[in-house]
Structure formats: structure tokens, C-alpha cells
N, C-alpha and C positions, 0 to 999 in steps of 0.2 A: 322396759318394764315387763314383768311377767305377772299375770293374774292367775291365781288358783281358784277355780270354781269348785266348791265341794257341795255334794249333794247326798241326801238320803231319800230313797224312793222305794215305796213298797210295790206299787203298780206300774211305775215307769213314767208317770206324768211329770213329776219333779225332775227326773233325769232329762227328759226332753226340754224342759225349761232351761236346765243348766247348760245343755248344748246350745240352745238358742241364744243364751246370754254370751256365751264363748264365742259363737259365730258373729254376733254383734261387735264384740271387742275386736276380733280379728278383722272385720270390716274397716275398723278405725286404725288398723295397723298395730294392734296390741297383741302380744303373745298371750295366749290363754290355754291353760291346761284344765281338763275336767276329770275329776276323780270322785269316786264314791267315798263316804265316810270311812268304810272299811280299809280303803287303799290310801287314804290321805296321811301324809307324814304327821307324826305327833308334834314336831317342832319345825319351824321355818327359819331359814337364814334370811333375815330382812335387812341386811346391810345394804346401804345405797351405793 
């Protein structure tokens, strides 16, 4: 499973939280990608 953590951050605090969430997921052996809203894909392939 891969988790996409998408954030919007004006001052950087929310970005830090997004990276912390991703780090916690990785600690549990879950692949996590962190991207800003501007870089996020418009659609996702969510097939299992």
C-alpha cells in the first residue's frame, strides 16, 4: 500500500506535519509520498 500525503502550507508548519505523518507511516512499513497540492495528481489509480 502507498499513502499519498497532500499538504497546503503558507508558512511551512503544515508541510512539517505532513512529513511527520509520512515518517510515522514509514515507521510502520507503509510507503508514503508527500506532495504539495500544486504537485498532487488530479486523479489517482486506486485499484487494489
